[in-house]
N, C-alpha and C positions, 0 to 999 in steps of 0.2 A: 408258577415256579420260574424263578430267574436264575440263570447260571452265568458267572463271570469268570473267565479264564485270565490268568496272568502268568508271567515267568518266561515267555518266549524271548527269542533273541538270536544273535549270531554267535556261533561257537565253532571252534576248529574240530576237525575229525579227531576222535579219541577223547574229546572233552565230555562234560556233563552239564545238564540243565535240570532244573526242577520246575515243573508246571504245577500251578494250583488252580483249583476251581472252587469258588464260593457260591453256595446256594442260598437263596432266600425265597420266602413266600410259600413254603411247603413244609412237609414233615420229612426232613432229610434222612432221619434214621430209618425210615420205612422204604427208602428207594435203593435199588441197585444202581450203581453209578459206573460210568465207563468213559474211556477216551477213544476217540476215533481221529483219523487224520486224512487229509487229502493233499496229495502232491500235485504240482502243476501237470496238467494233462492226464491225470490218472483218476481212477474212481475213489470214492469214499471207502476207507479201509478201517476195519476194527483193529484197535491196538491192545486195549486191556480193559478189564472190568472187575468189579468188586461187589460182593453181596452186601445187602443192607447192614448186616452185622459186622462185616469185615472179615469173616471167617473163611471166605472162599474168594480166591482170585483166579483170573483167567487171562491168558496172554496169547497174542498171535505168535506164530513160530518165528516171525521175523524180528521180534523184540525180546523173546523169552531169554532170560539170563542176563539181559542188559537193562531192562526197565522194571521198575517196581511201582505198583499202585498201592495206595494206602488211603485211609479215611479217618477223619476225626469227627465223630458224631456230636461231640460237644461244641465244636466250632463250625459245624456244617460245611466242612471242606473235604475235598478229595485231591490228592496229590499224585503226580506222576514223576518219579525220579528216573531220569534218563542218563545212563552211563555208557561209555564206549560208543559215543555217537558216530554215525556214519553219514556220508553225504546223502545216501538214499533215505535217511530219516528226515530230510528236508520236506516240510509240509506245513499246512495250517492244521493245528491240533484243536479238536473240539471236545468239550465236555458234554456228557450225555447223562440224563437222569431217566430211568425207567420207572414210571410211577404206577405201572400195572395197566391202567386204562389208556396209557399213551406215553409218549416220550417227549422230553424237552432238550433243547440244544442251546449251548452258548454261541457267541459270535465267532469264537476261535482266536487262537494266538499263533503267530508265525514263528516257526523254528527253522533256522537256516544253518546248515552244517557245511562249512567250507573244507575243501580237501587240501 
């Protein structure tokens, strides 16, 4: 299973970005997918997750109401729409696939939110 993130960049506080993660080499529609992030000097942090069907979504309290996770099982992609961005959202964002017997990670994409 390979995961490739895209969409990171520099944005001003209050702005929006959309991250995408493309999966290859597996059965995407069978996997729960998620986004995590790691800010400089901080621990890896859960951001959002979505069930294999897309019917259930989960968010950390810090992003709830601002971020939206979605998936397209026909395209093998999972997106993270990030609105009302804050400087504290600055981090490397990682895509995650939970395949049941293990987890896979992308290499990450950097999001920088300026104040």
